[in-house]
Every structure is written in C-alpha cells, then in structure tokens.
C-alpha positions as CSV (number, residue, x, y, z in Angstrom):
1,M,10.3,-16.7,-43.5
2,K,10.8,-17.1,-40.2
3,L,13.3,-14.8,-39.8
4,L,11.6,-12.0,-41.1
5,W,8.9,-12.9,-38.9
6,L,10.9,-12.1,-35.3
7,P,12.3,-8.9,-36.0
8,F,8.5,-7.7,-37.4
9,A,7.1,-8.8,-34.0
10,A,9.0,-7.2,-32.1
11,F,9.2,-4.3,-33.9
12,V,5.2,-4.1,-33.3
13,A,5.4,-5.3,-30.0
14,L,7.8,-2.5,-29.5
15,A,5.4,-0.1,-31.3
16,T,1.8,-0.9,-30.1
17,P,1.2,1.9,-28.1
18,V,0.3,0.9,-23.6
19,W,-3.1,1.8,-23.4
20,A,-4.0,-0.3,-26.7
21,A,-3.3,-3.4,-24.6
22,E,-5.7,-1.4,-21.2
23,D,-8.9,-1.5,-21.3
24,P,-9.9,3.2,-20.8
25,R,-10.9,4.2,-17.4
26,L,-14.9,4.2,-17.0
27,I,-15.1,8.8,-15.9
28,A,-17.9,10.4,-15.2
29,W,-18.0,13.8,-15.1
30,D,-17.4,14.7,-11.6
31,D,-14.1,13.0,-11.9
32,L,-13.0,15.8,-13.5
33,M,-13.8,17.8,-10.9
34,P,-10.8,18.2,-7.3
35,E,-12.1,17.3,-4.4
36,Q,-11.7,21.4,-3.2
37,S,-14.0,22.1,-6.4
38,K,-17.2,19.4,-5.5
39,P,-19.7,21.4,-3.9
40,V,-21.9,20.1,-1.0
41,M,-24.7,19.6,-0.2
42,P,-25.5,21.2,2.7
43,D,-26.2,19.4,6.1
44,D,-28.6,22.2,7.1
45,L,-31.2,21.2,4.3
46,T,-34.8,22.6,4.8
47,F,-38.0,22.5,2.6
48,G,-39.7,25.7,3.0
49,G,-43.4,25.4,3.5
50,N,-43.4,22.7,0.7
51,D,-45.3,19.9,3.3
52,D,-46.7,17.9,0.6
53,L,-43.1,17.2,-0.9
54,L,-41.2,15.8,2.1
55,E,-42.7,14.9,6.0
56,D,-40.4,17.0,7.9
57,D,-38.4,13.3,9.1
58,E,-38.3,12.1,6.1
59,P,-34.6,13.0,4.6
60,P,-33.9,14.3,1.1
61,D,-33.6,11.6,-2.2
62,P,-30.6,10.9,-2.9
63,G,-31.5,10.4,-6.3
64,L,-31.5,14.2,-6.6
65,R,-27.7,13.3,-7.2
66,G,-27.1,17.3,-6.8
67,M,-30.6,18.8,-7.4
68,V,-32.4,21.2,-5.6
69,M,-36.1,21.1,-5.5
70,H,-37.9,24.3,-5.0
71,G,-37.9,25.4,-1.8
72,M,-35.0,24.2,-1.0
73,T,-31.3,25.4,0.8
74,P,-29.2,26.3,-2.3
75,M,-25.9,24.7,-3.2
76,P,-22.6,26.8,-2.1
77,D,-20.8,28.0,-5.4
78,I,-18.2,25.7,-6.7
79,I,-15.1,27.1,-5.4
80,D,-11.9,26.4,-7.4
81,A,-13.7,25.8,-10.9
82,V,-10.9,26.2,-13.4
83,S,-8.5,24.1,-11.5
84,V,-8.2,20.0,-13.5
85,V,-7.4,16.6,-11.7
86,E,-4.1,16.7,-12.7
87,E,-3.8,12.6,-12.4
88,L,-5.9,12.3,-15.7
89,N,-3.8,13.9,-17.7
90,D,-2.1,11.3,-20.2
91,V,-4.9,8.4,-19.5
92,Q,-7.4,6.9,-21.5
93,V,-10.7,7.5,-20.7
94,K,-14.3,7.1,-21.6
95,I,-16.6,9.1,-21.1
96,A,-20.7,9.8,-22.0
97,G,-21.3,13.6,-22.3
98,Y,-23.5,15.2,-26.0
99,V,-21.6,16.6,-28.6
100,L,-21.6,20.2,-29.4
101,P,-19.4,20.6,-33.3
102,L,-17.4,23.1,-33.8
103,D,-15.5,21.2,-37.1
104,F,-18.1,19.6,-38.8
105,E,-19.2,18.5,-43.0
106,A,-22.3,17.1,-42.6
107,T,-22.5,14.7,-40.1
108,T,-19.0,13.4,-40.0
109,I,-17.5,15.9,-36.5
110,R,-13.4,16.5,-36.4
111,E,-13.5,19.3,-33.7
112,F,-15.9,19.2,-30.6
113,L,-16.6,20.3,-27.2
114,L,-18.0,17.1,-25.0
115,V,-20.0,18.4,-22.4
116,P,-22.3,16.6,-19.2
117,Y,-25.6,17.8,-20.5
118,V,-27.6,19.1,-24.0
119,G,-26.8,22.7,-24.4
120,A,-24.5,23.1,-22.0
121,C,-22.5,25.7,-24.3
122,I,-24.9,27.0,-26.3
123,H,-26.6,28.8,-23.8
124,V,-25.7,31.8,-21.5
125,P,-23.4,30.5,-19.2
126,P,-21.2,27.8,-20.1
127,P,-20.5,24.3,-17.5
128,P,-17.0,25.7,-15.5
129,P,-13.5,24.9,-17.4
130,N,-13.7,21.2,-15.5
131,Q,-16.3,19.8,-17.0
132,I,-15.5,20.7,-21.0
133,I,-13.5,18.4,-23.0
134,H,-12.3,20.0,-26.9
135,V,-12.2,16.9,-28.7
136,T,-10.0,16.4,-31.9
137,S,-9.8,13.5,-34.3
138,E,-7.7,13.4,-37.9
139,E,-11.0,11.2,-38.9
140,G,-13.7,12.7,-37.1
141,V,-16.7,10.6,-36.0
142,E,-20.4,10.4,-37.2
143,I,-22.9,11.9,-34.9
144,G,-27.1,11.4,-34.8
145,G,-27.7,14.5,-34.0
146,I,-26.4,17.3,-30.5
147,F,-29.2,16.0,-28.5
148,E,-28.0,12.2,-28.4
149,P,-25.8,10.8,-25.8
150,M,-21.9,9.6,-27.2
151,W,-19.9,7.8,-25.3
152,I,-16.3,8.9,-26.1
153,T,-12.8,7.1,-26.0
154,G,-9.5,8.8,-26.2
155,T,-6.6,10.4,-24.2
156,L,-7.1,13.0,-21.9
157,Q,-4.9,15.7,-21.4
158,T,-5.1,18.6,-18.7
159,A,-4.5,21.8,-20.8
160,S,-6.6,24.5,-21.3
161,V,-7.9,25.5,-23.8
162,S,-9.8,29.4,-24.9
163,N,-12.3,30.3,-27.7
164,D,-15.8,32.4,-28.4
165,L,-18.0,29.6,-26.4
166,A,-16.0,28.6,-23.2
167,E,-13.3,28.2,-21.3
168,I,-11.8,24.5,-21.4
169,G,-9.9,22.5,-18.8
170,Y,-9.4,19.2,-20.8
171,Q,-8.5,18.2,-24.3
172,M,-8.9,15.0,-25.9
173,T,-7.3,12.6,-29.2
174,L,-10.7,10.8,-30.3
175,N,-9.4,6.7,-30.4
176,A,-13.3,5.8,-30.4
177,A,-17.3,7.5,-30.3
178,E,-19.7,4.8,-30.1
179,P,-23.9,5.9,-28.7
180,Y,-24.9,6.0,-25.3
181,E,-27.4,3.1,-25.1
182,Y,-29.4,4.2,-22.3
C-alpha cells in the first residue's frame, strides 16, 4: 500500500500549479496602468472662486483620490490608455470590481467584464482598455447584482479583446469570486 501512495503523492505534487500554493497578488485598478499612462495632478490646482470649499492656503484633500471638484483645474488627458502592465501577464491576482455580465443563465455568470465602477461600459464612453478585465469561468459564478462589488481571483493575461461594449486590455480565468465586504 505504501508503494502506491508514494507515486500518487509525487504525481499530485508535480501536477499542482505553482500559483495554487501561493496567495494571489492583491492589486488595485491603478496597478493595471503602466506608469506612463497614469494621470498626474497638476501642481497649480486652482479653486476658481469657490472660497467656501477651501481656504487659499489649504492644500487639496488627498482623500479625493483623483476626483476633480467643481472649479478645479482638470487633470490632463490620460496618455496611452491602451497599454497594459506586461509584468502582470500570467500572474495570479485578486482585485475588487463590478461585474458586467456577458454570458449568463439566471444568476450564474460564465463570462463577464470586471470594471472599476458601477455602470462602466453600459454608459458611453467605457473605461480605457487597461481598466477592463474580460473574465471567463467554466463553472460560472453567482452574483447578487451588478451594483454589488466582488472580489475576483484568477490568472491575469495581458491580451487585447474587442467586443460591442469596449476595447479590453486584460483577460482572466476565474478561480474564485466572493462579495466585497465594506
């Protein structure tokens, strides 16, 4: 009996993918943008006449996380929004986002776009390609609705896809999905 166990154990060890033993890399949406694609906030932000928002010597709130308040100098356009981060190719990642179903039956989804905010791709224009992940799953995943964020774990691929909704910069084979808890 022991002789049969050793070959089986060796087979399991060799057949187990490398990523299965490691925790996935936790990433955020800006990790999907190469450095040259990230927008830069100008140094000379102005608050044109909105004195009740901020005092002249008060710096902008870092909690705004890239949002521009009314009266502020807008951010420059994103440069090279189609480029992807090649170092993320074939990497096991975990990212939070919103599910936009493409192939589904009732509440089981086998193919979807993962996007950084609610309603992306439904309204024009869609996010840039490096901010959309095309996800597939043979078994499918149950979701509560498109307005509820999800944690998605899988192997990321830097591969362009185009469909009727958007140009897409990343693909992923789904390993796990779970509701995002606030």
